[in-house]
N, C-alpha and C positions, 0 to 999 in steps of 0.2 A: 137670618140665613139668606135673605134676599139682597143683602147689601153687597157691594163689590168686595172682593177679597184683595184689599190694597196692602194691608199690613199682615205679614205672615211670620210666625215664629217657627223656627226649626230647632227641636230639642234633640241634642246628640250630634256632635260635630266630627264624627268619624268620616270615613270616605264617602259613605252614602249621604249623610247629612250635609257635608261640604258641597257635594255635587248638586244637591237639590237647591241649596242656597245660591250656588253659582248661576243656575238656570233661572231662578226667581229674580235675582237682582238685574240680570241682563234683560229680563222682560219688564223691567220698570217697577217691580214691587219693592216695598220697604221690608227688609228682612232682619228679624231679631234672631241672632244665633245664640243658643244657650247650651252650655256644657259645664259640668262641675269641675272639669279639668282645664286649668288655665293653659296648659301646654297644648291640649287639643284645640282650644279656641285660637291660640296663636298659630297653630299649623293651618287652621281653616283660613284665617286671614292671609297667611303667606300663599296658600294654594290658590285663593281667589286672585291675589295680586299677580301670581305667575300665569294663571290661565287667561286673565284679561290682557296681560302683556303679550302673550302669544297671539291672541285675537287681534291686537293692534298690528303686530308684526305681519300677520297674514292679511291685513287690511279688511278684516271683517267688521271692526268697529274703529271709531276714531279715538284719539287720546282723551278728548273731552268726554266722550261717552264712557270710556273706561273710568275716568275720575268720578263721574256721576254714579256709575254702578258701585264702585268701591264705597262711596259716601252713603249709599243706601244700605250697607251691611254693617251692623253693629253687634258686638258680642258681649255676653254677660254670663255670669256663673250662677244666677238665681232665677228660678221659674217666675218670680214676680215680674220679670221683664216682659213676660208675655201678656200682661194685663190688657194692653190695647189691641192685641192681635184679633184679626177677623177669622184667621185660620191658624191652628197649631198642628204641625206635623212632627210626630215623634219618631225618632229612629235610634232609640236607645237599645242596649243589648236585648237579645231575643229570649226573654223569660217573662212569664206572667207577672211575677212579683215586681220586677223593675218597672214594667209598663203600667201595671195597676197603680203603683205608688205615684208615677207621673200623672196619670189621669185623675186620681183622687186629689192631688195637690192642685192641679189646674182647675178642678171644679170650684175651688174657692177663690180663684184669681181672675179667670177670664169672664167676659160678659156672657149672659145666658144665651145670646144668639150666636156666639162664636162657635165655629166648627172644630171638632177635635178629630184629627186623622192619625191613624197608626200606620207606620211603614212596615209592619210585620209581613213576612212572606210565609209564615207557617202557623202562627197561633190564631186562636178563634177570635174574630172581631166581635162576635156576639157576646162572648164571655167578658171581654174587656168592656163592651158597652153596658152590659147588665150591671157591672160594678160601679158605673158612673152615675152621677146624680142626674144627668140629662142624657140618657142612652140614645134618644133620638137624633142627637147631633154627632154621634160617634160613627165613623166609617173607616174603611181601609183605603189607603192611597199608596199603592205599591209601585215604586219606580224600579228601574233596572240599571245596573252599573255597566259602564260608566254613564252617569245620568246625562251628561252633556251630549252624548252620542246616541244613546238608545231611545228610540221613539215611543216604546210602549209604556203606558201607565194603566195598571189594573185598578178600577174603582170598585171597591168591595163594599156591598151593602149587607147589613144584617136584617133580621125580621123587624128590628126595632128602629131602623134608620128612617129619618124623614126624607122623602123624595126631594125636597127642596135643597137639602145638603148635598145630595148626590148630584143634582143639576148644577149646583154652584161649583163644586170641585171639577166636574166634567168640563164646564166652560173654562175654568182655570187651565186645565191640562191642554185644552185646544189652543188657548192663548199662548201657552208656552211652546207651541209647535209640536206637541206630542199627539199620539193617537190613543185616546182613552178607550178601554174596553170594560164594559159593566159586567161584573161577575158576582155570584153569591158567595157566601161565607163557608168555605170548606178548605181544609189544609192544603196549601200549595196553590190554591186558586187554579188558573189554567196553565200558565207557563211552567211554574215550578212543580205544579201537580204532575205534568208529563215529564219535565226535564229531570227531576230528581230521582224518579224511578229508574230512568235510563242510566244516570250517573251511578246509582247504587248497584245496578247490574254489572256495570263495567268495573267497579271496585271489586265486586265478588269474583268476576272473571279473572282479574289480576291476582286476587288472593289465592285462587285455586291453581295458580300457575299454568293456566290454560294458554296464556300468551303474555309476552313481555309488555311492559307499560308503553314502550315506544311503538310496538306493533299495534296495540289496541288504539292508541291515539292516531297513528298514521292511517289505520284502516278506516276509522270514522271520518277523518278529514278527506281522504282521497275517495272513499267509497260513497260518502253522503254529501260531500261538499260543505262540510261544517267548518267554521272558522277556527275552532279549537277541538282538540281531542277530549274525551270525557275526564281523563285523569288530570290533564292540564287544567281543565275547567274546575275541577274539584279543588285543586291547589289554589286557583285564583279566587273562588268563592270562599274558601276556608273550609277545611275538613270538619272542624267543630260546628260551623254553621250548617253544613250539609247534614251532619248527624242530627242536629236539633230539628231541622226541617223534616227529615225522614221519620224521626221519632213521633212528631206531631201527626204526620201523614198516616203512620202505622196505627197510632191510637185511634184515628178516625176510620180507617178502612179495614184494618186487620188483614190486609193483603200482604203476603209474604214478600212480594216484590218491593214493598216499602220498608220491610224490617231492616234496619241499618246493617250493612255487612260488617262483620266483626272487625275488619281491619280499620274501619272508620273510627271505631271506639279505641282500638290500640293506638293509632296515630294521634288521635286527639288527647288521650290521657298522657301520652308521652311528650306532648307539647309540639308535636310535628304537624302543625295545622296548615301547612301550605306556604304560599309565597310570603305571607306576613311574618312567618317564623323563619324563613330561610330554608325550610325543608318540609316536605310533605311526601307525595308520591315521588317527586324529583327533588334534587338538591339545587339550590339557588346561590348565585354569587354573594348575596347578602340578604338579610331580612328586608322584605319589601321589593326586592329586585325581580324583574321578569326574566333575567338572564340565567339560563340553566348552567349549572357547573358539573363537570364529570364526577361520577361517584362509582362505587363498586358495582353498580348495576348497569352502567353505561355500556352499550354493546361494543364488542371488539371491532376493529376496522374490517372493512369488507375484504373477503378473500381468506378470512381466518378460519372458515368452517370446513376445510377439507377440499379435495379435488374431485370434480365430477367426471362423467364420461364425455367423450367428444361427440358433439352434435353438429352435423353439417346439413342434414336434410330433415324436414319435418312433414309428417302426414297429419292432415286435419280431416276428421270424418264428420260430415254433415253438410247441409247446403242452405241453412237458414241464416238469419241476420248475424247471429253470434259466430257461427262457423266461418262465414265470409269475413267478418271483422277480424277474427283471429288469424286466418290465413293472410290477410292484408298486413297485419302487424308483423308476422314473421317474415314475409317477403320484403317489406320495407327495411327490415333489419339485416337483410342480405342472406337469409336462409333460402335454399331451394325447398319449395313447398308442393306436396301432392294434395290436392283438394278432392277428396272422394265423396261421392254421393250415391244415392241408390240407382241412378241412371246417368249416362253420359249427358243427357239433355239437362238434368238438374245441375250437374257439375258445371257445364258450360254457362248455364244461367247464373250460377253463383259467381263464376269468374267475371261475367259481364257486370254483375252488381258491383264487384270490387273495381272494375274499370271506371264505372260511373263515380264511385266514391273517390278514387284517385284523381279523376278529372275535376271534381269539386275542389280538391286540394291544390291543383294546379291554378284553377281560377282564382283561388284566394291567395295565391302567391306563396303557399306553404311548401311547394315542391316544384321542380322544373318538369317540363314535358319529357325530357331525356330520362330523369329519374322515374317518372311514371312508367315509360316503356320498359325500363330495366326491371322495375318491380313486377309488372305484368308478366314479363318473360320468365320470371322465376317460378310462376304458379302454373302447375300442370294439372288440369282437371281430369278426373278419372271417374268411370262409372262403376267402379268396383273396388273393395278394400284390398284386392290382390295387388294393387299398385303400391301398397305399403311394404312390400317385401324388403326393400332396402333402406327404408327411412331409419333415422337414429332416435327420433322422438315421435310417438304417435299421440295425438290429442283428439279425444272424442268431444263433439259438440252437438249431440243428437238430443232427441226429446227427453224431457226430465221424467223418465219412467224407468224404474229399476230393472224391470224384466228386459226392456229394450237395450239398456246399457250392458247388462250382464251378457246378453246374447252377442252383443258387438265385441265385448272383451274376450269372450270365448273364441270368436273368429280371429281377433288380433293375435291371440295366443298361438294360433296355428299358422298364421301368415307371416308375422314379424320374425326377423332374425334374432338370435340370442343377444342379450345385452341392451335391447331397445327399452327406453323409458316409456311406460304407458301411462298416459295422464287423462283424468276425467275432469270436465269443467262443471260438474254438478254443483248446485248452490244449496242443496239441502239433503241429498241422499247420502247414505254411508259409503265412503270410498272403499272401506275394507270389503264391502259386499261385492263391488266390482273386481277388487283384487282376487277374491276367492273364486271368481269365475275363470281364472287362469291357472296355469301350473307354475307361475312365477310371480306370486303375490309381492315378493320383495321389490319388483320393478314397477309397481303401481303407486301412483301419487295423485293428489288433487291439485289442479291449477284452475282456481275459480277466477275467471275474468269477469269484468263488469261491463254492462252494455251502455253505450256503444264501445266495443273493444278498442278501436283505433284512438278514441279520445280519452277513455278512463285510464288513469295511471296505475290503479291498484290491481294486484293479483294476490289472492289468498292462497298460500302454498300449504297444502293439507297432507301431512304424513300420517300414515296409519301405524299401528304397533308393529307391522311387518315390513314397512318401507325401509329399504337399505340406505345407509348414510350417503353412499356415493350417488344414489338416485336423488336424494334430497339436495345434495351439493350441485348436481347437474341442473336441477330446475332453478335453484337460486342463481346460478351463472347465467342460464338462458334468460331468466326474467330480467336480469340486469342488462343483458345484450339487446333485448327488445325494448329497452328504455321504460321498463315498468318498475314499480315499487312493490317488491315482494314482502309479505308479512307471513310469519310462521304461526300455524295453529294446529291443534289436534283434530282428529276425525270425530266430530260430534255435530249434532244438528245445528244448522245456522252458521257454523264457523264463528267469525267475529262479528262481521257486519250485520247479517240477517238476525243473529241471536240478540243483538242489542236494538236493531232498528224496529223489528216487527212487534215486539211487546209494546214499544212506544206508540206505534200506529194503532194497535189494538186498544190501548188505554184511551186514545183519542176518540175512537169509535164509542167506547163505553161512556165517555162524557156526554156525547150527543144522545146516546140511547137513554141516559138518565136525565135528559133535558137540563143539564147543568149549563151548557153554553151552546151557541150556534156554530155551524160549520165555519162561517166567515170569521167569527171571533176567535175561534181556536186556530185557524190558519194564520190570522193576523198576529195573534199572541206568539206563536212559535216562530214566525219570521222576524218579527220586531224584537221580541224579548229573548229568543233563543238563538238567533242568527242562522236559522235554517233557510236554505235557498228556496224551499217550497214548504207550504203548510202540509200537515199530515194528510188532509183530504185531497189536496191537489196531487200529492204523491201517490196515494192509494188509487186514484183514478188513472194515473199514468202507468203505474205498475200493472194494474189489472186486479180487480177485487177477487177474482178466482185464484190468481197466482198468489195473492196475499193470503187468502184463506188457507191454501194448500200449505204454505210455509208455516202459518201459525199452527195448523194441525200437527205438522211434523214436530215443531217445538214443544207443543203440549204433550205429544206422545212420548218424546224423548225425556223431558224433564219432569213430567207428571205434576207440575205445579198448577193448582187450581187457577192462579192468577194469569196463567198463559192460555187458558181456555178461550177460543175465539168468541168475540162478542156476538150474541145472537143477531144483532142488527146486520152485521156483515154476512152471516150465513143467510139471512132472509134475502138480502139484495142479490146475492149470487144465485140463490134458488129462483129468483124472479128474472134472472138473465141480465141484470144491471151490473155489468162487469167493468164499467169505467169508460174512458174515451173510445176504446175500440168498439163498443156497442152503442155509443152515443148517449149513454146514461150510466151513471154510477151514483156517487154521492151528489153529483150535480148532473145537469143535462148539458149536452154539447150539440152544436150544429152538425148535421150529417154532411160528410164531404161526397 
């Protein structure tokens, strides 16, 4: 196990196996590719030829280097070809029976000091090792697709694994230009352990017809900065693969959040497994294609949802960052805006904040000085809600407290003219409770902007069971005019984004609480393996641990799922006043400004 890993066998030449082989040969390793399917082996060779040709065209390698790399890749159909390998990486189908057969056969072929690595992302490495003649040399080596681009490699040890084997493959991963993260043996490891619970909840959300597939995916991309929406990602990963991973996770955790959503079983058994089949949650131009094709569920063209009410002027209630940002957004879109606060002084300060924000846009060349002056001229600060008497749309952006919001809506009911659309920006409270504080609940709707409002493109449009169709149409039209992307959802805790985001964050806290992985390893895994712009603990400290805890309590209270109960570690940190960056300490410590 202390010898250099010069010759490496890759067993299973599907997409993952081919990607691993590609990375290895470019790093100077001799690679033995093994697959019982001659067509799979031929596709692997063709894929390697194509990828290295692209690398030459982009001047990343020379033609001589390309030929050298191709010469180091040889394909076979028999496991006997692995006899001289220092390391064998298996990436065969995700079943114990298939993998155990490979390991038992390899036991009689490879040298006693050769390392055997499983590429599983869900099955127990310990169980596979225990069935091997040399369990100390078996470990997990979990790459992420596409292997050439993704930096993360999870190095998985069982209680039987020799530390020298772990050290050897860790060095190899580093030499390949990857970032290895050491993890223990549990279903899903770090990245998939957090990612697949989130994907499962998204599938269940779609199955319940809470929101369309397009709106769920757009919400998570625009609201969280993710490269792909969850349903798009399920189609890419393979719905059958996701179901297998979730089954393994549920068997280990018995957490209902990991119990595969029934729609995953239905699609899998119907052969609708995602991109590879040409159809999954979406329909694709052809099997294996990334190009989506229109189908019966594709949304109708914009403007097909009915006509809304005319909106010329907008009232924004509040003086904080969110209220100021929303007022700026409406004013930039050409609306006359009344910005009302609890006093004229607070309203003037909010407008001054907007002036500073617009000045930054001018300095960055995003708008002209003339446009800045015109935008500011459209904003009228007011020290009382009475100034809302003639607005066409009233948007509240006050404290996230139901009693405060209900009191405000009761006042708006008395001040605003008939026909005005009344919108709340709540992120977690019931919109219908605000609506019932008025005598016109049909005119009330949710418009959940994301912070900072001028920069974030997403608005969750939340209609209650009482919201009138033309009120919904009005907000859809207005959202488009202010150049935001509106997604429709019903009036339940968390709407789309928070309902999917915060259970994922909570599960990350549980991983640390259970001493499974460190803050840094989890953040690294989710950024490099999941494509998240921030790791979960970075994000929790930015959002605020108190805010996060409040949202998680709302979700737990609404859905009454034990898996949604806030992690005790989060509650303890909040009780200790460690709220994140704003207090200088959360999961990490920060320099005081």
